Structure formats: C-alpha cells, structure tokens
MDAnalysis code that builds the backbone (N, CA, C; Angstrom):
import MDAnalysis as mda
import numpy as np

u = mda.Universe.empty(447, n_residues=149, atom_resindex=np.repeat(np.arange(149), 3), trajectory=True)
u.add_TopologyAttr("name", ["N", "CA", "C"] * 149)
u.add_TopologyAttr("resid", np.arange(1, 150))
u.add_TopologyAttr("resname", ["MET", "SER", "GLU", "THR", "GLN", "ASN", "PRO", "ALA", "GLN", "ILE", "ALA", "ARG", "THR", "ALA", "LEU", "GLY", "GLY", "ILE", "GLN", "GLU", "ALA", "ILE", "LYS", "VAL", "GLY", "ARG", "GLU", "ILE", "ARG", "SER", "THR", "ALA", "LYS", "GLU", "VAL", "ASN", "ASN", "PHE", "LEU", "ASP", "GLU", "GLU", "ALA", "ARG", "ALA", "ARG", "VAL", "ALA", "TRP", "LYS", "LYS", "LYS", "GLN", "LEU", "GLN", "LEU", "GLN", "ARG", "ARG", "GLY", "ASP", "LEU", "ILE", "PHE", "VAL", "ASP", "ALA", "ALA", "GLU", "GLU", "TYR", "ARG", "GLU", "VAL", "ARG", "LYS", "ILE", "ARG", "ALA", "ALA", "GLU", "GLU", "GLY", "MET", "TYR", "GLU", "ASP", "MET", "GLU", "ARG", "GLU", "PHE", "GLY", "ARG", "GLY", "ALA", "VAL", "ASN", "GLU", "VAL", "LYS", "ALA", "LEU", "VAL", "ALA", "GLN", "MET", "ARG", "LYS", "GLU", "ARG", "LYS", "ILE", "LEU", "ASP", "HIS", "GLU", "PHE", "GLN", "ARG", "ALA", "GLN", "ALA", "GLU", "GLU", "ARG", "LEU", "ILE", "TRP", "ILE", "LEU", "ILE", "PHE", "SER", "VAL", "ALA", "ALA", "ILE", "PHE", "TYR", "GLY", "ILE", "LEU", "LYS", "ALA", "THR", "GLY", "ALA", "TRP"])
u.atoms.positions = np.array([
    [-68.631, 66.223, -20.735],
    [-67.973, 64.957, -20.866],
    [-68.371, 64.353, -22.208],
    [-67.380, 63.924, -22.964],
    [-67.716, 63.340, -24.256],
    [-67.962, 61.845, -24.106],
    [-68.692, 61.295, -25.052],
    [-69.048, 59.883, -24.996],
    [-67.895, 58.990, -25.417],
    [-66.849, 59.543, -25.997],
    [-65.735, 58.733, -26.485],
    [-64.748, 58.370, -25.382],
    [-64.853, 58.988, -24.201],
    [-63.929, 58.687, -23.118],
    [-64.267, 57.341, -22.495],
    [-63.246, 56.651, -22.090],
    [-63.374, 55.346, -21.483],
    [-63.787, 55.522, -20.014],
    [-64.798, 54.795, -19.525],
    [-65.198, 54.921, -18.113],
    [-64.079, 54.529, -17.151],
    [-63.254, 53.573, -17.524],
    [-62.133, 53.189, -16.668],
    [-61.140, 54.341, -16.546],
    [-60.917, 55.064, -17.638],
    [-60.009, 56.207, -17.602],
    [-60.576, 57.309, -16.716],
    [-61.863, 57.529, -16.801],
    [-62.517, 58.536, -15.958],
    [-62.367, 58.152, -14.488],
    [-62.573, 56.873, -14.186],
    [-62.439, 56.405, -12.799],
    [-61.003, 56.570, -12.307],
    [-60.014, 56.263, -13.144],
    [-58.605, 56.421, -12.751],
    [-58.277, 57.893, -12.497],
    [-58.791, 58.753, -13.347],
    [-58.562, 60.190, -13.176],
    [-59.176, 60.682, -11.873],
    [-60.398, 60.255, -11.584],
    [-61.068, 60.648, -10.342],
    [-60.296, 60.118, -9.138],
    [-59.825, 58.871, -9.209],
    [-59.063, 58.283, -8.118],
    [-57.761, 59.049, -7.899],
    [-57.111, 59.442, -8.987],
    [-55.888, 60.238, -8.873],
    [-56.153, 61.575, -8.190],
    [-57.278, 62.198, -8.534],
    [-57.653, 63.463, -7.900],
    [-57.910, 63.291, -6.415],
    [-58.584, 62.214, -6.053],
    [-58.865, 61.943, -4.642],
    [-57.562, 61.692, -3.887],
    [-56.663, 60.915, -4.470],
    [-55.381, 60.640, -3.825],
    [-54.579, 61.928, -3.631],
    [-54.618, 62.810, -4.612],
    [-53.912, 64.092, -4.492],
    [-54.527, 64.940, -3.385],
    [-55.852, 64.951, -3.270],
    [-56.517, 65.713, -2.215],
    [-56.139, 65.168, -0.836],
    [-56.067, 63.846, -0.715],
    [-55.669, 63.237, 0.562],
    [-54.240, 63.632, 0.899],
    [-53.352, 63.620, -0.107],
    [-51.957, 63.990, 0.101],
    [-51.859, 65.442, 0.573],
    [-52.602, 66.332, -0.057],
    [-52.594, 67.747, 0.325],
    [-53.130, 67.906, 1.744],
    [-54.184, 67.169, 2.092],
    [-54.724, 67.232, 3.451],
    [-53.695, 66.813, 4.485],
    [-52.937, 65.773, 4.193],
    [-51.895, 65.321, 5.118],
    [-50.804, 66.386, 5.248],
    [-50.431, 67.004, 4.143],
    [-49.405, 68.045, 4.191],
    [-49.884, 69.240, 4.998],
    [-51.144, 69.594, 4.849],
    [-51.701, 70.711, 5.625],
    [-51.684, 70.361, 7.101],
    [-52.060, 69.133, 7.433],
    [-52.073, 68.703, 8.835],
    [-50.656, 68.743, 9.416],
    [-49.666, 68.266, 8.656],
    [-48.292, 68.286, 9.161],
    [-47.782, 69.719, 9.285],
    [-48.189, 70.592, 8.375],
    [-47.800, 72.001, 8.470],
    [-48.421, 72.637, 9.702],
    [-49.680, 72.304, 9.998],
    [-50.324, 72.837, 11.196],
    [-49.591, 72.366, 12.454],
    [-49.149, 71.105, 12.468],
    [-48.384, 70.609, 13.616],
    [-47.072, 71.376, 13.753],
    [-46.402, 71.626, 12.632],
    [-45.153, 72.386, 12.667],
    [-45.387, 73.794, 13.193],
    [-46.477, 74.426, 12.770],
    [-46.795, 75.775, 13.242],
    [-47.065, 75.751, 14.740],
    [-47.826, 74.758, 15.213],
    [-48.087, 74.657, 16.652],
    [-46.798, 74.454, 17.429],
    [-45.918, 73.582, 16.937],
    [-44.631, 73.369, 17.603],
    [-43.817, 74.652, 17.625],
    [-43.837, 75.366, 16.508],
    [-43.118, 76.636, 16.455],
    [-43.662, 77.620, 17.481],
    [-44.986, 77.731, 17.561],
    [-45.583, 78.667, 18.523],
    [-45.238, 78.285, 19.953],
    [-45.227, 76.984, 20.245],
    [-44.856, 76.543, 21.589],
    [-43.411, 76.906, 21.905],
    [-42.515, 76.649, 20.949],
    [-41.102, 76.979, 21.156],
    [-40.910, 78.483, 21.301],
    [-41.624, 79.237, 20.490],
    [-41.521, 80.691, 20.577],
    [-42.012, 81.181, 21.931],
    [-43.115, 80.619, 22.412],
    [-43.640, 81.012, 23.724],
    [-42.638, 80.673, 24.821],
    [-42.026, 79.479, 24.749],
    [-41.029, 79.106, 25.751],
    [-39.833, 80.063, 25.713],
    [-39.411, 80.417, 24.505],
    [-38.281, 81.340, 24.381],
    [-38.641, 82.718, 24.938],
    [-39.852, 83.175, 24.676],
    [-40.279, 84.478, 25.206],
    [-40.336, 84.462, 26.732],
    [-40.853, 83.364, 27.300],
    [-40.915, 83.259, 28.758],
    [-39.502, 83.264, 29.341],
    [-38.606, 82.491, 28.725],
    [-37.215, 82.462, 29.193],
    [-36.584, 83.850, 29.079],
    [-36.876, 84.543, 27.989],
    [-36.339, 85.891, 27.794],
    [-36.853, 86.837, 28.871],
    [-38.155, 86.769, 29.167],
    [-38.715, 87.639, 30.208],
    [-38.123, 87.319, 31.569],
    [-37.922, 86.024, 31.873],
    [-37.307, 85.643, 33.150],
    [-35.887, 86.204, 33.244],
    [-35.155, 86.096, 32.153],
    [-33.795, 86.624, 32.164],
    [-33.796, 88.138, 32.339],
    [-34.765, 88.803, 31.721],
    [-34.854, 90.255, 31.876],
    [-35.152, 90.624, 33.325],
    [-36.043, 89.871, 33.974],
    [-36.345, 90.128, 35.377],
    [-35.114, 89.892, 36.245],
    [-34.368, 88.835, 35.955],
    [-33.139, 88.584, 36.705],
    [-32.138, 89.705, 36.475],
    [-32.072, 90.192, 35.267],
    [-31.169, 91.291, 34.940],
    [-31.537, 92.532, 35.751],
    [-32.818, 92.798, 35.875],
    [-33.258, 93.957, 36.643],
    [-32.946, 93.768, 38.121],
    [-33.056, 92.530, 38.628],
    [-32.820, 92.277, 40.050],
    [-31.336, 92.280, 40.403],
    [-30.499, 91.678, 39.543],
    [-29.103, 91.479, 39.927],
    [-28.113, 92.298, 39.117],
    [-28.568, 93.058, 38.203],
    [-27.657, 93.914, 37.466],
    [-27.004, 93.232, 36.287],
    [-25.758, 93.590, 36.009],
    [-25.073, 93.166, 34.795],
    [-24.589, 91.722, 34.817],
    [-24.688, 91.022, 35.917],
    [-24.193, 89.646, 35.984],
    [-24.946, 88.724, 35.037],
    [-26.181, 89.015, 34.763],
    [-27.020, 88.146, 33.953],
    [-27.076, 88.615, 32.500],
    [-26.441, 89.713, 32.174],
    [-26.557, 90.272, 30.835],
    [-26.131, 89.278, 29.758],
    [-25.081, 88.516, 29.996],
    [-24.586, 87.567, 28.999],
    [-25.639, 86.499, 28.724],
    [-26.275, 85.971, 29.789],
    [-27.327, 84.968, 29.607],
    [-28.520, 85.551, 28.864],
    [-28.880, 86.786, 29.170],
    [-30.014, 87.414, 28.488],
    [-29.705, 87.604, 27.007],
    [-28.470, 87.981, 26.693],
    [-28.080, 88.143, 25.293],
    [-28.125, 86.789, 24.582],
    [-27.729, 85.736, 25.277],
    [-27.781, 84.388, 24.698],
    [-29.226, 83.979, 24.405],
    [-30.120, 84.270, 25.328],
    [-31.536, 83.966, 25.116],
    [-32.083, 84.767, 23.937],
    [-31.650, 86.006, 23.795],
    [-32.094, 86.825, 22.671],
    [-31.633, 86.207, 21.355],
    [-30.407, 85.673, 21.329],
    [-29.914, 85.004, 20.127],
    [-30.785, 83.796, 19.789],
    [-31.228, 83.077, 20.814],
    [-32.104, 81.927, 20.592],
    [-33.430, 82.368, 19.969],
    [-33.976, 83.471, 20.455],
    [-35.226, 83.994, 19.889],
    [-35.005, 84.380, 18.426],
    [-33.862, 84.978, 18.119],
    [-33.557, 85.331, 16.731],
    [-33.433, 84.091, 15.860],
    [-32.846, 83.014, 16.389],
    [-32.738, 81.767, 15.628],
    [-34.128, 81.207, 15.320],
    [-35.018, 81.295, 16.286],
    [-36.386, 80.801, 16.082],
    [-37.066, 81.619, 14.989],
    [-36.900, 82.919, 15.025],
    [-37.500, 83.769, 13.984],
    [-36.910, 83.471, 12.611],
    [-35.604, 83.204, 12.560],
    [-34.973, 82.857, 11.280],
    [-35.510, 81.523, 10.769],
    [-35.724, 80.575, 11.688],
    [-36.296, 79.282, 11.296],
    [-37.712, 79.467, 10.765],
    [-38.463, 80.374, 11.377],
    [-39.820, 80.653, 10.906],
    [-39.776, 81.205, 9.483],
    [-38.882, 82.143, 9.235],
    [-38.769, 82.708, 7.888],
    [-38.349, 81.638, 6.884],
    [-37.451, 80.751, 7.302],
    [-37.047, 79.647, 6.423],
    [-38.216, 78.736, 6.103],
    [-39.058, 78.480, 7.109],
    [-40.241, 77.652, 6.902],
    [-41.172, 78.309, 5.878],
    [-41.353, 79.626, 6.000],
    [-42.220, 80.331, 5.062],
    [-41.648, 80.302, 3.637],
    [-40.330, 80.434, 3.530],
    [-39.708, 80.383, 2.202],
    [-39.896, 79.001, 1.573],
    [-39.708, 77.947, 2.380],
    [-39.912, 76.590, 1.871],
    [-41.352, 76.377, 1.432],
    [-42.288, 76.874, 2.226],
    [-43.703, 76.741, 1.880],
    [-44.024, 77.480, 0.598],
    [-43.433, 78.668, 0.446],
    [-43.719, 79.459, -0.759],
    [-43.197, 78.746, -2.002],
    [-42.005, 78.130, -1.895],
    [-41.462, 77.393, -3.036],
    [-42.332, 76.187, -3.380],
    [-42.840, 75.509, -2.349],
    [-43.575, 74.273, -2.596],
    [-45.053, 74.505, -2.904],
    [-45.697, 75.408, -2.168],
    [-47.151, 75.568, -2.284],
    [-47.593, 76.912, -2.845],
    [-46.697, 77.892, -2.886],
    [-47.063, 79.194, -3.420],
    [-47.326, 80.212, -2.318],
    [-47.441, 81.460, -2.738],
    [-47.601, 82.580, -1.802],
    [-48.936, 82.520, -1.060],
    [-49.964, 81.992, -1.699],
    [-51.279, 81.897, -1.050],
    [-51.236, 81.020, 0.181],
    [-50.510, 79.928, 0.117],
    [-50.399, 79.031, 1.275],
    [-49.660, 79.731, 2.413],
    [-48.629, 80.488, 2.088],
    [-47.882, 81.219, 3.114],
    [-48.795, 82.227, 3.794],
    [-49.591, 82.941, 3.004],
    [-50.514, 83.919, 3.589],
    [-51.542, 83.241, 4.485],
    [-52.021, 82.073, 4.078],
    [-52.980, 81.340, 4.912],
    [-52.348, 80.926, 6.226],
    [-51.121, 80.417, 6.173],
    [-50.443, 79.988, 7.402],
    [-50.147, 81.189, 8.294],
    [-49.725, 82.298, 7.693],
    [-49.467, 83.494, 8.498],
    [-50.752, 83.988, 9.164],
    [-51.859, 83.922, 8.442],
    [-53.143, 84.309, 9.042],
    [-53.505, 83.358, 10.168],
    [-53.250, 82.065, 9.971],
    [-53.510, 81.075, 11.013],
    [-52.642, 81.333, 12.244],
    [-51.369, 81.636, 12.033],
    [-50.456, 81.926, 13.139],
    [-50.919, 83.179, 13.887],
    [-51.304, 84.204, 13.148],
    [-51.784, 85.435, 13.779],
    [-53.033, 85.165, 14.606],
    [-53.954, 84.358, 14.066],
    [-55.172, 84.021, 14.801],
    [-54.841, 83.224, 16.064],
    [-53.906, 82.279, 15.955],
    [-53.531, 81.474, 17.116],
    [-52.862, 82.328, 18.184],
    [-52.015, 83.271, 17.757],
    [-51.375, 84.168, 18.726],
    [-52.414, 85.044, 19.412],
    [-53.373, 85.512, 18.646],
    [-54.432, 86.347, 19.217],
    [-55.237, 85.543, 20.237],
    [-55.594, 84.312, 19.881],
    [-56.354, 83.471, 20.804],
    [-55.540, 83.150, 22.050],
    [-54.236, 82.894, 21.874],
    [-53.382, 82.616, 23.034],
    [-53.309, 83.835, 23.947],
    [-53.204, 85.021, 23.344],
    [-53.144, 86.243, 24.145],
    [-54.439, 86.438, 24.933],
    [-55.571, 86.167, 24.289],
    [-56.859, 86.280, 24.964],
    [-56.940, 85.290, 26.118],
    [-56.515, 84.046, 25.876],
    [-56.541, 83.042, 26.934],
    [-55.612, 83.409, 28.083],
    [-54.431, 83.936, 27.767],
    [-53.514, 84.377, 28.823],
    [-54.137, 85.499, 29.645],
    [-54.783, 86.435, 28.964],
    [-55.427, 87.544, 29.672],
    [-56.538, 87.028, 30.584],
    [-57.353, 86.106, 30.081],
    [-58.420, 85.540, 30.905],
    [-57.846, 84.789, 32.105],
    [-56.767, 84.048, 31.909],
    [-56.133, 83.312, 32.996],
    [-55.593, 84.270, 34.055],
    [-54.932, 85.336, 33.619],
    [-54.393, 86.309, 34.568],
    [-55.506, 87.011, 35.324],
    [-56.609, 87.299, 34.643],
    [-57.747, 87.926, 35.320],
    [-58.346, 86.983, 36.353],
    [-58.455, 85.691, 36.022],
    [-58.981, 84.715, 36.972],
    [-58.057, 84.587, 38.178],
    [-56.752, 84.619, 37.953],
    [-55.809, 84.561, 39.069],
    [-55.944, 85.792, 39.956],
    [-56.092, 86.960, 39.356],
    [-56.254, 88.188, 40.134],
    [-57.531, 88.135, 40.962],
    [-58.611, 87.620, 40.382],
    [-59.861, 87.489, 41.131],
    [-59.697, 86.527, 42.301],
    [-58.985, 85.427, 42.074],
    [-58.763, 84.457, 43.144],
    [-57.924, 85.068, 44.267],
    [-56.876, 85.824, 43.904],
    [-56.069, 86.503, 44.928],
    [-56.919, 87.480, 45.721],
    [-57.782, 88.212, 45.040],
    [-58.655, 89.169, 45.713],
    [-59.590, 88.461, 46.692],
    [-60.126, 87.326, 46.288],
    [-61.007, 86.565, 47.180],
    [-60.248, 86.121, 48.421],
    [-59.022, 85.613, 48.242],
    [-58.237, 85.181, 49.406],
    [-57.900, 86.357, 50.311],
    [-57.578, 87.499, 49.756],
    [-57.296, 88.695, 50.559],
    [-58.532, 89.080, 51.356],
    [-59.703, 89.051, 50.702],
    [-60.941, 89.374, 51.413],
    [-61.221, 88.377, 52.538],
    [-61.001, 87.096, 52.274],
    [-61.231, 86.072, 53.299],
    [-60.324, 86.313, 54.505],
    [-59.039, 86.537, 54.253],
    [-58.110, 86.778, 55.360],
    [-58.413, 88.085, 56.072],
    [-58.839, 89.104, 55.338],
    [-59.202, 90.380, 55.973],
    [-60.405, 90.215, 56.888],
    [-61.438, 89.537, 56.404],
    [-62.632, 89.308, 57.229],
    [-62.266, 88.467, 58.451],
    [-61.433, 87.446, 58.242],
    [-61.014, 86.609, 59.369],
    [-60.226, 87.429, 60.388],
    [-59.334, 88.324, 59.911],
    [-58.550, 89.156, 60.826],
    [-59.453, 90.111, 61.590],
    [-60.423, 90.707, 60.916],
    [-61.362, 91.621, 61.584],
    [-62.186, 90.849, 62.613],
    [-62.670, 89.696, 62.248],
    [-63.462, 88.862, 63.155],
    [-62.618, 88.467, 64.374],
    [-61.388, 88.077, 64.155],
    [-60.488, 87.711, 65.245],
    [-60.229, 88.915, 66.148],
    [-59.992, 90.083, 65.531],
    [-59.758, 91.295, 66.315],
    [-60.956, 91.642, 67.184],
    [-62.165, 91.514, 66.634],
    [-63.376, 91.807, 67.410],
    [-63.501, 90.823, 68.574],
    [-63.297, 89.547, 68.302],
    [-63.376, 88.549, 69.375],
    [-62.309, 88.779, 70.436],
    [-61.100, 89.137, 70.026],
    [-60.014, 89.406, 70.968],
    [-60.319, 90.644, 71.805],
    [-60.876, 91.685, 71.162],
    [-61.179, 92.934, 71.871],
    [-62.312, 92.750, 72.868],
    [-63.256, 91.930, 72.562],
    [-64.399, 91.717, 73.485],
    [-64.078, 90.674, 74.534],
    [-62.930, 90.010, 74.426],
    [-62.535, 89.030, 75.420],
    [-63.176, 87.677, 75.208],
    [-63.834, 87.469, 74.092],
    [-64.475, 86.204, 73.816],
    [-63.458, 85.149, 73.355],
    [-62.298, 85.566, 73.017],
    [-61.302, 84.586, 72.548],
    [-60.176, 84.528, 73.508],
])
C-alpha cells in the first residue's frame, strides 16, 4: 500500500468489496434454494413416473398414455435443469456450474442413503410386527390346544 492513497478511498474500496461479497452470498443462497426446489420437483416427478409404471404393469396399455405424459414432464424438468446450468455458466462461469453439479450429486447421494435407511427401518418394523403376531398365534394355539382358552 502506498502512502499517497487517500484513507477514505481505501475505506470506500473495502466497503465496495464487502458489499460485493454479500451480494454473491445472497446469489449463492438463492441458487441453493433453486437447486433444492429442483431436486424436490424431480423427486416428485420420479415418484409419479414409478407409480404410473406400476399402474401400467397392473392394468396394461390403458395407462400408457398417462405414463408417456409423465415421462414428458420428467424431460421438461431435465431441460429446465440444463437451462439453469447454461444461465449459471453465462453469469458466474464454468466453475460455479461444476460446484453446483457437485452439490446436486452430493444431495442426491445423501437422499439415496436416507431413503435406503428409511426403507431398512420400515422392513425391520414389519419384521417385528410379523414376529409379534407369530408369537401371539403360537401362544394362542398352545392355549387353545391345552383347553386353557
């Protein structure tokens, strides 16, 4: 820093830098919200698609048109995602797009892990209920056979 610079100018420059950092932080936060909304919409579309596929398997070709419509919706969501990435690349550069894609991949991985843990917990709970009813049925059968009931 040279001694010829005005301290007021230095303070204004620092304030401008701080304001720019705050602006970037807000943009990152809004981008994260958009990514979360996108992931939620994508998950809803995938669930709807899987439900339609199950209906298609159960009832045959009657549901094919609805399943194709749901597939088009999933394609629209993917196109919107690509558009979002293109907009980000124009505004923030390729590095920001790579960071967001890494964030999306990490969030999908975490969601998959959480879904797996939830399904495992449900399976364990079903197993416990089956065991409870089995023991109760055996106990009832023994009491009925011995004439105690």
